[in-house]
N, C-alpha and C positions, 0 to 999 in steps of 0.2 A: 504494500500500500504506500502510495506516495505521500510525502509530507510537504509538498511544494507550498511555499508561502506566496500570498498575494503580493504583487509589487507594491511596496509601501510608499505612500505619498508624504512629502514634506509639507507641512502646513505652515502658513505665515502667522501674522499677528491677529487675524480675524477669528479663526476657529478657536473655540474655547472661551470667547468673550460673551458677556450677557447683553448683547446688543438689543435695543428696544425694537419693537415691531415696525417694519417699514410701512405696513398698511394701516397702522394704528390711527394716524391722523385722518386718513380718508374715511375710516369707519366711524370714528366718533363725531366727525363733522358732517356725515351724510353724503360725502362725495362718492364713496364706493358704490358701484352699480351692481346689484344682484340681478338675477335673471328676470324676475318679475318687475323690476324697475324700468324695463325697456318698453317704450310705448310708440312703436312706429305708426306712421300715418295710415289711416284706414283700418285701424285695429278692431277686430271682433273679440269679444270675451266669451270663453267657453266655460261651462259648468257641467260637471257630470252628475247625473243622478245615480245613487248607489243603492244596492239591495239592502233591505231591512230584514231579510231572512237569510239563513245560512245554507238552506238546501231546498230545492224545488224548481219552480219556473215562474217567470213573469207571465201572467195571463192577460193583462191589459195595461196599456199606457194611454192616457188621454192626450194623444198627440195634438188633436185639434184644439184643445184648450190652450196648450202651450204655444202653438203656432199663432193663435189669435191674439196673444199679447203683443202690443204695438212695438215693443222694443226687441222682440225675438225675431231672428232672421232664419234660423234653420233648427230643425230637430232631427237628430240622427239616432236611429234605432237599429236593431238587427235586421229589420225588414228593408231599410233603405240605405244601409251603410255601404259606401263605395268599397270596391275590392282592394285588398292589399296585394302587392306583387310577391311578397315573401310569406311563407307559411308562419302564422303566429305561434304555432306549436313547436317550430324549429328553434334551435339555439345557435345563432350565427357567430357568437363570440364566447369566450370562456366565462363571461359574466352575463349569462342569459338564462331566462326561464320561459316557460310557456306564457304568452302574453294574452290577457283577456281583453279582446277588442270587439265586443258585441258579435261574437261568432253566431250566437243563437240566443234563445230565450231562457236557457238553463241557468239557474243560480247555483253556484258552487261554494260561495262563502259570503257572509255578511260584509258589506262594503264593496262588493264587486261592482264595477260600472255596468249599468243597464241601459243608459241612454246618454247622449251628449246634446246639450242645448247651447246654441250660439246667439249672442245678443249684441246690440250696439253699446250696451253698458253692462257692467258686472251685475247691477241690480236687476236688469231685465232678464239676463240669463239665469240668475238665481231664482227669480220668481217663475220663469218658464219651467225650470226643473221641478219646482214645487207643484206646479199645475199638472204635471204628468200623472200625479196621484196613482202610482203603480198598485196593481192588485196581483196577488200571488196565489199559486197552488203550492202549499208548503208540505214538505216531507219532514219526518223527525230529524232533528239536527244531531250530528255527532261532533261534539266539540271538546270532550274530555278524553284523556288517555284511556280510560276504562270503557269508553263508548264503542270502541272498535278493536280492542286489544286482541280479541280472538283471531283476528286476521292480520296480525303484525307479521312483518317479513324482513328478511335481511337485505340490506341495500346492495346494489352492485352497479358497475359501470363507472365511467370516468368521473372522478371527483367525489365518489360516494364511498366513504370508508366502511368496509364491512367489519373487519376485526384484525387483531394482531396478537400473536402469542409467542412467548419466549420461555424456554425452560420447561421442566416437568411439573405441570400443574398438580397432578395427582400426588406426586411426591411432596410438593410444597405444602399442600393442605395436610398431608399425613404427618409431616415433620413438625407442625405447629403444636406447641404446648399450650398456647393461649390463642384464641381466635375471636373474630367478630364477624357478624353477618348483618349488615345494616342497609337500609334503603333510604335514599334522599330524593326529593322532588324539587324541581325548579319551575316557576311559573313562566308563561309566555310573556314576553316583553316586546313592545312595539316601538319602532323608530319614531323619534320625535325631536329631530334637530330643530333649532330655532327657526331656520328657514325651511318651510315645507317644500315639497316637490313642486316644480313649476316648469313651464316652457313657454317661450314666445317663438312661434314658427313662421317663417317667411319663405315663399317659393319665388324663384325667378326662372321660369321655364322648368328645366330639369335640375336646377340647382337649389339646394335647401340650406337655409341659414337658421341655426337654432341658438337662442339664448336659453341655456338650460344648466342647472347645477349638475356637474358631472365629475366623478372621481377618476374617470378614464376617458379622456377626450377622444383619442384616436380609435379606441375600441367602440365608442359610441358612434363615431362616423361609420364604422363598418356595420354596426347593428342597424342603424336607421337607413343606411344605404340598401341593406338587404331587404328590409320591410317594404321599401318604396321602389325597388328595382332600379336604383341608380348606383354608379360607382361610388365607393367611399370618398374619393377625392372631390366629388360633387357636393359633399356635405361639409358645412362649416359649423363647428361648435365653438361658441364663445362662453367661457366660464371663468372669468377673472376672479370672482369672489364666490365662496360658498359659505352659507351659514350652518356648517356642520354636515357631515356625511355619514361616517361610522359604518360604511359598508353598503348602505341602501342606495346611494347615488352613483354607484357603478353599474346599475342594472336598469334597463329600460322598463317603464311601467306602461300598462295598457292605456290609462288616461292620457299620458303624454303622446303615445302613438296615435290615439284618436284625434288629439288636437292638431297634430301634424297633418293627418289625413283630412281634417276639416279645412285647414289652410290651403291644401292643394285643391280641394273641391270648390272652395269659394273664391280662390285666387286673391285672398286677402290675408294679411297677417292675423294670427290667432294667438291669444294668450290664455293659458290655463294655469291656475295655482290651486293646489289642494287646500281645503280647509283643515283646521286642526283635527276635526273628527274624521276626515277622510284619510288621515295618516294611519288609521287603524283598519287598513284594508289592503290595497294593492302595493303598498310601499315596502313590504317585507317585514319580518319580525324574527326575534329569537324564539324558536319553538320550545314548548314545554318539554321537560325531560323527567324520567323516573330512572334512577340509577341504583343498582345493587352493588355493594362492595363487600367482598369477602377477603379478609386479611388474616394472616397468622404470623406469630413470632416464635423463635426458639428460646432456649433458656438464657440467652444473652441479649434478648430483645431485638435480635436481627430479624428482619422480615423474611419469611420463607415464601410468601406468596402475596400478590395483589391481583385479585380477580374482579374485574370491573365490567359490568354489563350496563349498557345504556339503551333506554327505550325513548324515542323521540317522535314528535308529531311531524307529519308532512301533509300536503294537500291531497285531495282526491285525484288531481290532474297533473301533478308533477312531483318530483322527488328532490328533497334537500335533507341532508343529515346534519343535525347538530352533533358534531363528533365528540361528545362529552367524555366518553371512556378513554379517549386518547390522552387525556390529561394525566393519566396514571402511568404512562409509558416512559416518561423522561426524567423523573425526579429522584426516585428512591431505589436503592440497590437491593431489590427483592430477588430471591433465587429464581422465582418463576413469576411471569407476568402474563396477563391476558386482558385484552380489551375487545369487547364485542358491541355491535350496534344493531338495533332493530327499529323499524319504522311502523307507525300507525297512521293510516289514512283517515284524516278528519276533514270536516267541512269548514276549513279555514283557508286563508290565502297561503300561498307557498311561503314557508319560512325562508330565510336567507342569512347571509353573513351580517352579524351585528357585533360591534366592538369586542374583540377577543372571542370569535366564534369557537365553540367547543371548549376552549381552555377556561372561559369564565364559568360556564355551567359545570364542567367537569371538576375543576379545582374546588368549587364550592363544596361538592360532595367529598372529594378526595381529602381535602385538608381537615374537614370535620371528622371523617373516618380515621384519619391519622391520630387525631386527638383521642378519639374513642379507643383506639388500639393502645395508645400511650397510657391511658387511664387503666386499661385492663392489665397492662404490664407494670403498673405502678411507677411510671417514669415521667419526669417533667417533659412536656411536649417538645421543647427545644432540644433537650438532650436526646430524645427519641429520634428526632430528625437527624441530628448529628451522627448518631450511631448507624443510621441507615443512609448516610451521605454517599452519593454515587460519584466515584472518581472517574468513571467512564460512562458512556450512555448505557443505561440498563438495557439488557436484552441483546443489543448489537455489539457492545464492547467498543464502539467507536470512541476515539478521544474527543474531548470537547475542544472546539477552536479556542475557547477560553472559558473559565468558570470561576467567578469570585463569589459564589454563594456563601461560602464560609465567612467571608468578610462581611457580607450583607447580614448574616445572622448576628455576628459579633457586634457590628456597629449599631444595628437597629436595636438589639437587646440592651446594649449599654445606654444608648440615648433614652430608651423607654424606661429603664429601671427594672428589667425583667427578673433580675436576680432575687428581688424581694417577693416574688410571687409565691403564695402558698399553693401547695399541690392540690389540695382538696377544694371543692367549690364551697360557696356560702361562708367564706371566711373573712370577707372584707366589706365594711360599711364606711361611708363617709360621715362627716359630722352632722349631715342632715338626715341620716338614717337610710340613705339610698344604698341598695346593694351594689357592690362594685365587682367587676370581673375583668380579667385580663386574658386575652387570647392572641394567637398568632396563626399565620398561614404563610407557606412558601409560595413562590411564584415562578413560573417558567413560561416563556413564549418564544416561538421559533423566529428565525431571522431570514425571511424570504427576500429575494431580489427579483425584479422584473427587468426586461430589456428597456433601454432608454437611449435617447439621442439628444444632443445639444449643439449649439453653435455659439462661437465667441468671435467678436469682431473688435480688434484693437484699433482705436482711432488715433489720428495724428496728435491730438492734444494730450495723449497719455491715458485717456479714459477708455472704458471698454463697455460694449453691449453684449450681454449674454441672453440667449433665447432658448426656450424649451417649452413644450406644452404642459409642463408640470402644473399642478393645481394646489391651491392653498385652501384647505377646508376650514381654516380658522386656527390651525395649530401653529402658524408662524412660518410656513415653508418659504414664503417669499424672502424672509429674513435669513434663515439658516442656509438656504440654498445660495443666496447672494454672498454670504460669508465664505462658503466653499469656493464659489466662483472667483471672488476677489483674491483669495489666497493662491489660486492657480496661476495668476499673473503677477503676484506680489504687489497688489494694489490695496489701497484702503477701501473700506466699504462705500464711502461716498464718491469714489471714482468709478463705481460700477452701476450701470443701468441694467435692470433685470426685467425681461419681458416673459410672461407666462400666461397660461389660461386661455390659449387660442389654438385651435387644431391645425392652423396653417403653419405653426412653428414645429420644429423637430419634435418627434414623439417623446414626451417625457415619461411614458410608462403609466403605471397605475398607482394612485394614491390609496394604498390599502396594505393590510398585513404588517403595519409598522415598518414597511420597507421603502417608503417614498424618499426619505433623505438619502439613504444609501444608493438608491437606484438613480434618481434624477441628479443627485449630488455627484455621483461617480461620472455621469456623462458630462456634466458641467466642468468638472475638474479636468477631465480628459480633453475637452474642447480648449480650455485655457492652455493645457500642456501642449496641444498641437500648435497653438500660436507661438509658444516659447520655442518649440522645436524648429519652426520655420524661421523665426528670428535668428536662432543660433546658426542655422545653415547659411543664412545670408551673411552674418557677421564673420563667422570663422572662415568663410571662403573669400572674404573681401580684404585685400592687402591694406586698404585704408582704415580698417577697423582695428582698435586695440585688442580685439578678440581674435584676430587673424591667426589661424593655425591651432587654436585651442580645440580640445576635444568637446564635442557638443554635449556629451554626457556630464561634463563637469560644470556646466553653466546653470545658473539659477536666476530667477526673476525676482527683483526686489525694488520697490519704490520707484517704478518706472525705468529701472536700469536692468540690463542683462550683464551679469558679472561672473567671473570665475570663482568658484567656491573656495579654492585653495589659495587664490591670490586676488583679493578683492580690489587691488589697484588696477587690475585689468577689467575695465567695465565700459559700457556704452549705453546711452539712452535709447529707449525704444524708438523715439521719434527720429533720432539721427540714423538709425539702421534703416528705417523705412524711407527716409528722405533720400539717402544716398542710393537706395535701390529703385528710386523713382516710384514708390508706392505711397498712396495716401492712407491706406488702411490695410489690415491683414486679417483674414478670416480663418478660423480653425474649427474643426468639427470633432466631436467626441461621442463615444458609445460606452455604455455600461451594461453589465449583465453578469450572470454567474453561469459558468459551464456546469452541466449536470454532474460531470465527474468530480468537480471541485466540491459540490455539495455532498458527495458520497464519501469523502475522505474524513470529514469531521462532523460531529454533532454541533450544530450552530444554534445557540439559544441565548436570550437574555434571561437573567435570574433576579430574584428579589425575595425579600422577606418583609411582611407587614405585621405590625404589632398594634393591637387595638385595646382600648379601655372603654367599657360601657358602664353606665349607671342605670339601675332599674328601680323604679318606685315599687316597694314591696306591696303596696295596697292597690295602686292603679295599674301596675305592670307596664307603665310607660318606659320605653327604652331610649336612652340618649347615648350616642357615641361621643364621648368627651375627648378622646385622644386617638389619633392615628399616627404612627411613625412607620414610614416605609423606607427601606434601604434597597437600592437597585443597582445592579451592575449591567450596563448596556453598551459596552464598548466605548468608543470615543464620543465625547459629548461636544457637539458643535456650539450650542448656545445654552449655557446653564439656566438662564432665565426661562427660556421657552421649554426646556426639558422639565424643569420643576413644575411649570404650568401643566404640561401634558400628564405628568405622573400624578399631580394633585387631582386633575380632572378624572383620571382613571380610578383613583381611590374614592372620589366622591361617587362615581358611577357604581363602584363596588358597594358603597353604603346604600345606594338606591336599590341595588340588587338584593342586598341582605334584608332590608327593612321596609321598602316602599313599593317597588314596581311589580305590578301584576295586572294582566288583562283579565277581566271577569266576564264570562258569557252568561246570558240568559239561557238556561237549558231548554226552554220552550222554543224560542226562535233561533237560538244560536248567535244572536246579535251581541256584540260587545257593549256592555251597559255602562262602562266607565271610559268612553272614548272622548275624553277631554281632560284638561289639567285640573278640573275640580275633583274628578274621581280617580284618575290615573295619577298616582302620587309619585313625585320625584323630590329629592332633597332641596331644601331652601337653606339660606345662610344659618338659620337657627339650628339646623340639623348637623352642621359641621363646625364644631367649635374649636377644635385643636387639630391641626394638620401639619405634619412635618415630613419633608422629603430629604433623604440622603442619597447622593449619587456616589457609588463606590468606584474608584479608579480601576480601569480595566484596559489593557492593551491586547488587541486581538489581531494577530498577523495573518489570519486565514480567512476570516469571514468575508472580507472584500478589501480592496486597496485603500479605502478610507478608514477601515477599522470601525465602521458604524454598525450598530445592531438595531436600534429602534426602540422608542419608548411610548408609542401611542396607546398600546393596549395592555402592557404588562401590569400597570397599576391596578387594573380591575381584578386581576387574576387572584392574587393572594388575599385581597381585602375581604371578600365575601366570607371565606372560611374563618378568617381572623375574628370577624364580628360574631359569627355564629358560635365560635368557641368561647369568646368572651362572655356571651350571654349564658352559656352553660356554666361557666366559672362563677358568674354572679348569682345564678338562681338554682343551680343544681338540676335544671330541667334541660334535657336535650331535645330540641325541636329539629326535626329532620325534613323540613321543607322551607323553601324561601319564596317570598319574603316571610320573615318572622313578625307576627302581629301581636297586638295586646292580647287578643283572645287566646292565642297559643299558650301564653304564660299564665293567664288567669286560671287555667285548669290545673288544679293541684300544685300550685307553686308552694314549695316548702317554706316554712317560716324561717326568717333570718336567725342565724345562730347568735345569741346574745354575747357569745365569747369572741365573735369576729373582731378583727383588729380595726381600729379607726384609721382613716386616711386623712 
């Protein structure tokens, strides 16, 4: 097996600095233009009517009443919908699902589009959609995991993980002197970024321009080109600003396709924007799971087996797996490991990737089960994890490209004060009589890379323009990517102009999987390096240059100069090199990606540890997370300020997962009854009182040339289990489903031990 290192990049003074967001002023002053802010001349407004049942068919739509509204121009139903050139059941890109675009009158889930109304104003289109007054023939809805469990099946096919097994499971179970067999459930969660899904579509003959929030601009061009029978290069996607994506905005939705279809039909621009309630339908969601974990340890508390089964929901018309059981494959050095997945078809929209797909749900169960196993062995949870620390990837034996999880444990525990934690629950109360508990959870997330391209143009005044279609979902990519670009030419950040968010630019890859900075950043740095290479070739071959005859590999760019690293007196300005060569500017191109064989040589992951303190009112059973300390090792940190923000956001999301978020269905209709922010709870400032992030230094020579791993999702992963474990430590009650609510703790909450220590 080869241990080839990635060619390492020398960074300048920008990487590692907490630069403020370059897009911040535009956003706080309202100058930033999001998709729905575009209002071309002649605009029509689209509103889609959505199903209020989960299963059955639409028996009647009062189309005449809607069309009679003076502001309504068109009503599109399955009976008069124009044809698409591409099959909506096909999957033209890696991020595609069957698209619901009024194929027929069948209702497959609540929230499914059943008609599209166009109006001269938004109010007219909205009123027209209401006037449709749909009537249904409803069938019994299947919306819970138990409703169709008898027909569960093992997934198969591209991108659908079935299972994975390492070691002798039977021997692992037999060797255990202590074991647990527990099941955990996680609720369905729905995408609700601040900016809902939207599109403004304009046609010019066979050319299509879309203002649409997209995490994958060039893939979107391919998908929409397929649906409408035009080449991808005839589609222009503009997406300079996104108000959050988290996985959902990489995938075309049925209502967006319908709006584009309407624009072609009417030959007028059409705008559609989801209401908040409509986000609980075709925009994707994290599917509910039920997970069974069987673990065993020997007499040294070493894990003999981790046996993890996952049951997850999918739709009746497409497949997506929430790969929760995979979370148990990479963290702990068990002698035998197994992960398996099964799917249940329900009358819901097709689930999809949602921040930390698989790992978030799976680690919630795994980390709580680890604490249950530690309790059965009579060992502190942190000590138990250290005893089962994996020095190589469990199962495969692959070396880690880098792994500083021990340091995460140590630094997080020290900052939190874990050493003073009593082993037994119900031992701590504060001065107000609130039960106090401490819990922890480990975190792991993979380090994917996508293919990307970039272009760099050096100008005669010493500034540079960098271009890529990379997108900023709000995480600060415009800033961190510009820092990488500036370092590639040895410039300061204010000397770099950065263009992104437009599909006409070089393909910036996909903003997802916590791989965007490494992917787009690698391409940008390579583009700047190509400019430096060309400058070096000009200078070293020119007798008039101080660098004449120098080896190109010994040259570095710094502060607008090209100089010899071993003799900095030999140097020349960029502008002078260009001028003498008769060039006004110089353009370089760069690509980034990871060869499959490189990914097979090492296990590549970010790691972390989260420590949580909760306080529980013993009478009312209200839970407050009063402290979260997260320590994370994620390779090179380009911008500490933005990294801290991303990790904090992930930990807040983990708090939401643990205590707040759950879609609730009416079992009679299958409709989601809390499809708004009044009923679908997410944390507010009062729910997050103490939050601290530690970034642990880590050099990774293998993961990519930049040494970047990614931080967007790992903060979610360990937090959920840490909070669940802290609640057990405070109350002595183990709740095996998420979110944990007051009602779960009201049932037989043990009284506080009056001997408990005060805090």
